[in-house]
C-alpha positions in Angstrom: 0.0 0.0 0.0 1.5 3.3 -1.1 -0.7 6.3 -0.2 -0.6 9.9 0.7 -3.0 11.1 3.5 -4.5 14.5 2.7 -6.8 16.8 4.8 -6.9 20.0 6.7 -5.2 20.5 10.0 -7.0 18.4 12.6 -8.4 15.9 10.1 -6.7 13.0 12.0 -3.9 12.1 9.4 -1.2 11.4 12.0 -3.5 9.3 14.2 -4.6 7.2 11.3 -1.1 6.8 10.0 0.0 5.5 13.3 -2.8 2.8 13.2 -1.8 1.8 9.7 1.8 1.3 10.9 0.7 -0.7 13.9 -2.0 -2.9 12.3 -1.1 -3.1 8.6 2.7 -2.8 8.9 2.8 0.3 6.5 5.8 2.5 7.3 4.4 6.0 8.4 6.6 8.8 6.9 5.9 12.2 8.4 7.6 15.2 6.9 7.8 17.1 10.1 9.3 14.1 12.0 11.8 13.4 9.2 12.9 17.0 9.2 13.5 16.8 13.0 15.6 13.7 12.6 17.7 15.0 9.9 18.3 18.3 11.8 19.1 16.3 15.0 21.7 14.1 13.1 23.1 17.3 11.6 23.2 15.7 8.2 24.0 17.8 5.1 20.2 17.7 4.3 19.4 18.5 7.8 21.7 21.5 7.8 20.0 22.8 4.7 16.5 22.3 6.1 17.5 23.9 9.5 18.6 27.1 7.7 15.0 27.6 6.5 13.2 26.3 9.6 15.2 28.5 12.0 14.6 31.6 9.9 10.8 30.9 9.7 10.9 30.4 5.9 9.1 27.7 4.1 11.4 24.7 3.0 11.5 24.9 -0.8 9.6 22.2 -2.8 12.8 20.7 -4.3 14.4 20.4 -1.0 11.3 18.7 0.6 11.2 16.3 -2.3 15.0 15.6 -1.9 14.6 14.8 1.7 11.5 12.5 1.1 13.4 10.8 -1.8 16.2 9.9 0.5 13.8 8.4 3.0 11.9 6.4 0.5 15.1 4.9 -0.8 16.2 4.0 2.7 14.7 2.4 5.8 11.1 3.5 4.8 11.6 2.4 1.3 8.8 2.2 -1.2 9.2 -1.5 -1.8 7.6 -2.0 1.6 4.8 0.5 0.9 4.3 3.7 2.9 1.8 6.1 4.3 2.9 9.8 3.7 1.6 12.3 6.2 2.4 16.0 5.7 3.8 15.4 2.2 3.1 16.5 -0.5 1.6 19.8 0.4 1.8 21.4 -3.1 1.2 20.4 -6.7 5.0 20.8 -7.3 5.8 18.4 -4.5 3.2 16.0 -5.8 4.8 16.0 -9.2 8.3 15.5 -7.5 7.0 12.5 -5.6 5.7 11.0 -8.8 9.1 11.3 -10.4 10.7 9.7 -7.4 8.3 6.8 -7.4 8.7 6.3 -11.2 12.4 5.8 -10.6 11.5 3.1 -8.0 8.9 1.6 -10.3 6.5 1.8 -7.4 3.6 4.2 -8.4 1.3 5.7 -5.9 -1.8 3.8 -5.2 -3.9 6.8 -4.0 -4.4 10.0 -2.2 -6.9 9.6 0.6 -8.5 12.9 1.4 -10.1 13.2 4.9 -13.0 15.6 5.0 -14.5 17.1 8.2 -16.7 20.1 9.1 -14.9 23.2 10.4 -16.5 23.0 13.7 -15.1 19.6 14.3 -11.6 20.6 13.2 -11.6 23.5 15.6 -12.6 21.2 18.4 -10.0 18.7 17.5 -7.1 21.1 17.1 -7.7 23.1 20.3 -7.5 19.8 22.3 -4.5 18.3 20.5 -1.1 17.6 22.2 2.1 16.4 20.7 5.2 14.8 22.2 8.1 17.2 22.1 10.5 14.3 21.8 9.1 11.8 19.2 6.1 13.6 17.7 3.4 11.2 18.7 -0.1 12.8 18.8 -2.6 12.8 21.6 -5.9 14.6 22.5 -7.2 15.8 25.8 -10.6 14.3 25.1 -10.3 11.5 22.6 -6.7 10.2 22.7 -5.5 10.7 26.3 -2.1 9.4 27.2 -1.8 6.9 30.1 0.0 9.4 32.2 -1.0 13.0 32.2 1.3 15.2 30.1 3.6 12.3 29.2 4.0 10.3 26.0 3.1 6.7 26.1 6.0 5.8 23.7 8.9 7.7 25.0 7.8 9.5 28.2 8.5 12.8 26.4 6.6 16.0 27.5 3.3 16.7 25.8 2.9 20.2 24.4 0.5 22.4 22.6 1.7 23.5 19.2 1.5 27.3 18.6 -0.6 26.7 15.6 -3.2 24.8 17.6 -4.0 27.8 19.8 -7.7 28.8 19.4 -7.0 32.3 18.0 -5.0 31.0 15.1 -7.0 27.9 14.2 -9.7 29.4 12.0 -7.1 31.4 10.0 -5.0 28.3 9.5 -8.0 26.4 8.1 -9.0 29.2 5.7 -5.4 29.4 4.4 -5.2 25.6 4.1 -8.4 25.3 2.0 -7.1 27.7 -0.6 -3.6 26.2 -0.6 -4.9 22.6 -0.9 -7.1 23.2 -4.0 -4.4 22.7 -6.6 -3.1 19.6 -4.9 -6.5 18.1 -4.8 -7.1 18.9 -8.4 -3.8 17.3 -9.3 -4.7 14.0 -7.8 -8.3 14.2 -9.0 -7.2 14.7 -12.6 -5.1 11.5 -12.3 -7.9 9.6 -10.9 -6.1 9.0 -7.6 -8.2 11.1 -5.2 -10.4 9.2 -2.7 -12.4 11.4 -0.3 -13.3 9.7 3.0 -15.5 11.1 5.7 -13.1 12.0 8.5 -15.8 12.7 11.2 -16.1 10.4 14.2 -13.7 8.5 16.5 -10.4 7.6 15.0 -11.4 3.9 15.1 -14.5 4.7 13.0 -12.5 6.6 10.4 -10.0 3.7 10.4 -12.6 1.3 9.5 -13.9 3.5 6.6 -10.5 3.8 5.2 -9.7 0.1 5.6 -12.9 -0.7 3.6 -11.6 1.6 0.9 -8.2 -0.1 0.9 -9.8 -3.5 0.6 -12.1 -2.4 -2.3 -9.1 -1.2 -4.1 -7.1 -4.3 -3.3 -4.4 -2.2 -1.6 -4.4 -4.5 1.4 -5.8 -8.0 2.0 
């Protein structure tokens, strides 16, 4: 199974990708986590990414594609399948991903687009917490950790992202809708866009997407 998970902030992409990793054995490749790892290793790619991140600039499309191409060729290789979360974000990145996958002769199966009403997204984002160490996601109402304020996986401290503060959420969602339109059109034109209702508990959404995967013969 080789898919990209698309959807607005708060759609549940990270939580679903974690379930796919645990239950389906599909490697979960998160752009943000990969950037953090490359920066922490002080790799040549990490140094280039850090120069943009620390100055508050967007990482250029070609550099994002280069980082992901390296990971797809390595331990998260496309031969084992993958679930991409947070990449691609633009039409140019999607085209770059297609070029990388053609080199591996492992074409993308589909782009799964999670849809949810704005009111639900606001509720989800305002309660979201993330591990400062490993990037695992939690929620104060629906995905609580076993120990308050601590990650179940690595015992790292749980924090609230700046972008998840209530005053910035609606603005983020409005910007995301406009920015996502060309990317969705790209995959729609290729016949690879699969909208899925993202409302409900993560287990409910997981079952919906699993049904899609089975209908498309992406998993057994």
